[in-house]
C-alpha positions in Angstrom: -0.8 -27.5 -7.5 2.1 -28.9 -6.8 5.5 -26.5 -7.7 7.4 -29.6 -9.2 4.2 -30.0 -11.9 4.1 -26.0 -12.4 5.2 -24.9 -15.6 9.0 -22.7 -15.7 8.1 -19.0 -16.2 8.4 -16.8 -19.2 12.6 -16.0 -19.1 11.7 -12.4 -19.3 10.6 -12.8 -15.3 14.2 -12.9 -14.5 15.3 -10.4 -17.1 13.0 -8.2 -15.2 14.0 -9.3 -12.2 17.7 -8.0 -13.1 16.4 -4.9 -14.9 14.9 -4.0 -11.1 18.0 -5.1 -9.5 20.5 -2.8 -12.1 17.8 0.4 -11.6 18.4 -0.1 -7.7 22.2 0.0 -8.1 22.6 2.3 -10.7 23.9 0.1 -13.4 23.5 0.2 -17.2 19.8 -1.1 -18.3 19.1 -1.1 -21.8 15.9 1.0 -21.7 13.9 3.0 -18.9 11.8 0.6 -16.8 8.1 1.7 -17.3 5.2 0.4 -14.6 2.9 2.8 -13.9 0.9 2.1 -10.9 -2.5 0.9 -11.8 -5.1 0.7 -9.6 -8.6 0.5 -11.4 -7.1 0.9 -14.8 -7.7 -2.7 -16.2 -11.3 -2.7 -14.6 -12.2 0.9 -16.6 -9.5 -0.4 -19.8 -11.4 -3.3 -21.0 -15.2 -3.2 -19.1 -15.2 -6.7 -18.4 -16.2 -6.4 -15.0 -16.9 -3.3 -12.3 -15.1 -1.6 -9.4 -18.3 -3.0 -7.6 -18.0 -6.8 -8.8 -14.0 -6.7 -8.2 -14.5 -5.4 -4.5 -16.8 -8.4 -4.2 -14.3 -11.0 -5.9 -10.9 -9.9 -7.3 -11.1 -13.3 -9.6 -13.7 -10.9 -11.7 -10.9 -8.9 -12.7 -8.6 -11.8 -13.5 -8.7 -11.4 -17.4 -8.5 -7.6 -17.2 -5.4 -7.7 -15.3 -3.8 -10.3 -17.8 -4.9 -8.4 -20.9 -3.7 -5.6 -19.6 -0.2 -6.7 -18.9 -0.1 -8.7 -22.2 -1.0 -5.8 -24.2 1.1 -3.4 -22.8 4.4 -5.3 -21.6 4.9 -3.3 -18.7 8.4 -4.1 -16.9 6.4 -5.2 -13.7 3.0 -5.9 -12.0 0.8 -3.9 -9.6 -1.9 -6.2 -7.6 -5.8 -5.4 -7.9 -5.6 -6.1 -3.8 -5.0 -2.3 -3.3 -8.7 -2.4 -3.7 -11.1 -2.8 -0.6 -12.4 -6.4 -0.5 -16.3 -5.7 -0.3 -17.7 -9.2 1.1 -16.2 -9.0 4.4 -17.0 -5.3 4.5 -20.7 -6.1 3.9 -20.6 -8.9 6.3 -19.4 -6.9 9.1 -21.8 -4.5 8.6 -18.8 -1.9 8.3 -19.4 1.8 9.5 -16.6 4.2 7.9 -16.2 2.9 4.6 -18.6 3.9 1.7 -18.5 1.7 -1.3 -20.6 1.0 -4.7 -23.5 -1.6 -4.5 -23.8 -0.3 -0.8 -23.6 2.9 -0.2 -22.7 4.4 -3.9 -24.9 3.9 -7.0 -22.4 4.0 -10.2 -20.7 0.4 -9.9 -17.7 2.0 -10.7 -17.2 4.2 -7.9 -14.1 3.8 -6.1 -14.6 3.0 -2.5 -14.3 6.4 0.1 -12.8 6.1 3.6 -14.5 8.6 6.2 -13.1 10.9 8.5 -15.2 11.3 11.2 -15.2 11.6 15.1 -17.5 8.9 16.1 -16.1 5.5 15.6 -12.6 6.0 16.3 -10.7 6.3 19.3 -10.6 9.1 21.8 -7.3 10.7 23.1 -8.0 9.4 26.3 -7.3 6.2 25.0 -3.9 6.7 23.6 -2.5 5.3 26.8 -4.7 2.1 26.8 -3.6 1.2 23.5 0.0 1.8 24.5 -0.6 -0.8 27.5 -2.4 -3.6 25.6 -2.6 -2.8 21.8 -4.2 -6.2 20.9 -6.8 -5.9 23.8 -7.3 -2.8 22.6 -8.2 -3.0 18.8 -10.2 -6.2 20.1 -12.5 -4.7 22.5 -12.7 -0.9 21.4 -11.8 -0.3 17.4 -13.2 -3.3 16.0 -16.6 -3.1 17.8 -16.7 0.6 16.3 -15.8 0.1 12.8 -17.7 -2.8 12.4 -21.7 -3.2 13.8 -21.6 -6.8 13.7 -18.6 -7.1 16.2 -20.2 -4.9 18.7 -20.3 -8.1 21.2 -16.4 -8.4 21.3 -16.7 -5.5 23.6 -17.6 -8.0 26.6 -14.4 -10.0 25.8 -11.2 -9.2 28.3 -8.4 -11.7 28.1 -5.7 -9.2 29.6 -6.1 -10.4 33.0 -6.7 -14.8 32.0 -4.9 -15.9 35.3 -7.5 -17.2 37.8 -8.2 -20.6 37.4 -6.4 -21.2 34.3 -8.3 -18.1 32.7 -11.0 -20.0 32.4 -13.6 -17.1 34.3 -12.3 -15.1 31.6 -14.0 -17.1 28.6 -17.9 -16.6 30.6 -18.7 -13.9 28.2 -18.0 -16.3 25.0 -21.0 -18.1 25.9 -23.4 -14.8 25.7 -25.3 -14.4 22.7 -23.9 -11.2 21.9 -20.1 -12.7 22.1 -20.8 -15.6 20.1 -22.4 -13.5 16.9 -19.5 -11.6 16.8 -17.1 -14.5 16.7 -19.4 -16.2 14.5 -18.9 -12.9 12.1 -15.4 -13.4 12.6 -15.3 -16.5 11.5 -17.1 -15.6 8.2 -15.3 -12.6 7.2 -11.9 -14.9 8.0 -13.1 -17.2 5.3 -14.1 -14.6 2.9 -10.7 -12.9 3.4 -8.9 -16.0 2.9 -11.0 -16.5 -0.4 -9.9 -12.5 -1.7 -6.4 -13.4 -0.7 -6.2 -16.7 -2.7 -7.8 -15.1 -5.3 -5.2 -12.0 -6.0 -2.3 -14.2 -4.8 -3.6 -16.5 -7.8 -3.2 -13.3 -10.4 0.1 -11.9 -9.2 1.3 -16.3 -9.5 0.1 -16.2 -13.0 1.3 -12.6 -14.1 5.1 -13.9 -12.6 4.7 -17.5 -14.3 3.9 -14.5 -17.9 6.9 -12.7 -17.2 5.8 -9.8 -14.6 7.3 -9.8 -11.4 5.4 -7.9 -8.6 6.5 -4.1 -8.1 4.0 -4.5 -4.6 4.4 -8.0 -3.0 2.8 -6.6 0.2 1.6 -3.1 1.5 2.5 -1.8 4.5 2.3 1.5 6.3 3.8 3.9 8.9 3.0 3.8 12.4 2.2 7.2 12.5 -0.7 6.6 9.8 -2.1 3.8 11.4 -3.6 6.5 14.0 -4.1 9.1 11.2 -6.0 6.5 8.9 -7.5 3.6 11.4 -7.8 4.3 14.7 -7.8 7.9 15.3 -8.3 10.2 11.8 -6.6 12.6 10.0 -7.8 15.7 11.9 -8.0 14.4 15.4 -4.5 13.2 15.1 -3.2 16.2 13.5 -4.4 18.4 16.5 -2.8 15.3 19.1 0.6 16.3 18.3 -0.2 19.6 20.0 -2.8 19.0 22.5 -1.6 15.4 23.5 1.9 14.6 22.6 3.1 12.6 25.1 0.3 10.1 25.0 0.5 10.1 21.2 4.2 9.2 20.9 3.2 6.4 23.9 1.0 5.1 21.4 3.3 5.4 18.4 6.3 3.4 20.2 3.6 0.6 20.8 2.4 1.2 17.5 6.1 0.6 16.0 6.7 -2.4 18.0 3.5 -4.0 16.6 4.6 -2.9 13.0 8.1 -4.4 13.0 7.0 -7.8 14.6 4.5 -7.7 12.0 6.8 -7.3 9.2 9.5 -9.8 10.3 6.9 -12.1 10.7 5.5 -11.7 7.1 8.7 -12.4 5.8 9.3 -15.4 7.9 5.9 -17.0 6.8 5.8 -15.8 2.9 8.9 -16.7 1.5 7.8 -14.3 -1.9 7.6 -11.6 -0.5 10.4 -9.0 -1.9 9.1 -5.6 -2.8 7.1 -3.8 0.3 5.3 -0.2 -1.1 4.7 2.0 2.3 1.8 4.4 1.4 3.1 7.7 3.1 0.1 9.5 3.7 0.3 12.7 5.6 3.6 13.4 6.9 4.0 16.1 3.9 5.1 19.6 4.0 1.6 21.2 4.0 0.6 19.0 7.1 3.4 18.4 9.5 6.6 20.5 10.0 10.1 19.3 9.6 10.1 19.2 14.0 6.7 17.1 14.1 8.2 15.1 11.5 11.6 13.9 13.2 9.1 13.6 16.2 6.3 11.4 15.5 6.6 10.3 12.1 10.1 9.4 10.8 11.5 7.1 13.9 8.5 4.6 13.4 8.6 4.6 9.6 12.3 4.0 9.8 12.1 1.4 11.9 9.7 -0.5 9.8 12.1 0.1 6.5 15.0 -1.3 8.6 13.1 -4.6 9.2 12.3 -4.9 5.5 16.0 -4.2 4.9 16.9 -6.9 7.4 14.8 -9.3 6.4 16.1 -9.0 2.4 13.1 -7.0 1.1 13.2 -4.1 -0.5 11.2 -1.3 1.2 9.4 1.1 -1.3 8.3 4.5 0.1 5.3 5.9 -2.0 5.5 9.7 -0.9 2.0 11.4 -1.8 3.0 14.8 -1.5 5.5 17.2 -1.2 8.0 16.4 1.4 10.9 18.9 0.6 11.9 19.6 3.7 12.2 16.4 5.0 14.3 15.2 2.0 17.8 14.8 3.8 15.9 13.3 6.7 14.5 10.6 4.8 17.4 10.0 2.7 20.3 10.6 5.2 19.3 7.5 6.7 18.4 5.1 3.9 21.3 2.8 3.0 22.7 2.7 -0.4 21.0 0.6 -3.3 18.8 -1.2 -0.7 15.1 1.5 -1.5 12.7 3.0 -3.4 11.1 6.4 -3.7 7.7 7.4 -5.4 7.6 10.8 -5.6 4.8 13.1 -6.1 4.9 17.1 -5.8 8.5 17.2 -4.8 11.3 19.6 -6.0 12.8 16.7 -8.4 16.1 18.2 -9.1 16.9 18.6 -5.4 15.6 14.8 -4.8 17.4 12.9 -7.7 21.2 15.1 -6.5 20.3 13.3 -3.0 19.5 10.2 -4.2 21.9 9.9 -7.1 23.8 6.3 -6.9 22.2 5.6 -3.6 17.8 5.6 -4.1 16.0 4.6 -6.8 13.0 6.7 -7.8 10.1 6.7 -9.5 7.3 9.0 -10.6 7.2 12.1 -12.7 4.9 11.9 -15.5 1.3 13.3 -15.1 -1.2 10.9 -15.2 -3.5 13.2 -16.8 -2.2 13.1 -20.1 -3.0 9.3 -20.3 -6.6 10.2 -19.5 -7.1 13.2 -21.3 -4.4 14.2 -23.6 -3.5 12.9 -27.3 -0.8 10.9 -28.6 1.3 13.7 -29.1 1.3 15.1 -26.0 1.6 11.8 -24.3 5.1 11.6 -26.4 6.2 14.6 -25.5 5.2 14.3 -21.8 7.4 11.4 -21.4 10.3 12.5 -23.2 10.2 15.7 -21.1 10.0 13.5 -18.1 12.9 10.8 -18.9 14.9 13.9 -20.0 14.4 15.5 -16.1 14.2 11.9 -14.0 16.4 9.4 -16.3 19.9 10.8 -16.5 22.6 9.1 -14.5 19.6 5.7 -14.1 18.3 4.5 -11.0 14.8 5.9 -12.2 11.5 3.8 -13.1 8.7 5.8 -15.3 5.3 6.3 -13.1 3.1 8.8 -13.0 2.4 11.4 -10.1 -1.0 9.6 -9.8 -2.6 6.4 -9.3 -3.5 5.5 -13.0 -7.3 4.4 -13.1 -8.6 5.8 -16.5 -5.9 6.1 -20.0 -6.5 6.0 -23.2 -5.5 3.2 -25.0 -3.4 4.5 -27.3 -1.8 7.0 -25.1 -0.9 3.6 -23.2 1.1 2.7 -25.7 2.6 5.7 -26.9 4.0 5.9 -23.2 5.6 2.7 -23.4 7.0 2.6 -26.5 8.1 6.1 -26.1 9.8 4.9 -22.8 11.5 1.7 -24.5 12.8 3.7 -27.5 14.0 6.4 -25.3 18.2 6.9 -25.0 18.9 7.0 -21.8 22.2 9.2 -20.9 24.1 7.4 -18.1 
């Protein structure tokens, strides 16, 4: 659609954008903003589609996403793109994810990412990654993760010099390589369709007055290895057994991540809120010293890149980080960042972040799924009494909200809107 012919967005869009800016800057607001992180909730709430069908086509969930936002009027929207796209996974014969319709019989089972030895890089390959990250991912990781891309193991453009690099192209004429490139093109077309469907939903929600709280998701460089390239258990041991090699790879990965962030802002003008889902730097997994050495430097560089590009970095902290609080908060500039806390010492973080970093989190999500309205109202008031004094707070749950009773959702939003916030 020609931008000139697009309808004007609902005025609430600008009111809610101001609400976010006021909350970020600890200014007085007329109510506590409320926007729980929903992943599968619109799907399970209305039963119009399934997780399985949504993985194959985000457009199948369009009506459910619209219904949820219009019925409950959250102050900000969350995208369905946090759900893995199933169609390209199927076409590429993915080896490291299990999903409904392929491996799981329940169409509303969530996808599962496996943590196993085979399919990931070895510790001896850290330096190979550090020297040539693009070539390494292309020749080693993609063929291990996707059986349809096995032929990429035969392609190497790293020394494409002699006769204009023509000799390095010879393997591209071989059947396994041609099949791999064909699978890549097909996956690219599918991903383009999924991205367009997700973007259509978020664009329509913005027009309806709901700005996105997550325009793009990002990750800490350490979690690139922890989640995708090397695996949780392997990377854990590598901090002790292969520290130098891991650090070399992390330094390279940080450069790649920062470059990717800057390119994202340069090519996608509507990106503003970038969420870093912080998986494995928590206290029971990583010491303070390990965090300072392996985790925080790369994440800090990525956060700084988002701020430099005019964006708002949002650290979604998925477990207890109390021993690292001063490291994180001390390095963040004032009124530029959001942190979601799960399992942390609220009072300790509130004192450190007050007037500087916007906080979200707090509400027990199980109350919405299994409690009654009286319990939900009590839980919301207790959460707001504890978290929202002085401003700078957005009501969110301590889990990604996948299941909830409709009456409990209404109670949560109504209680928050009517709460008399203390400044």
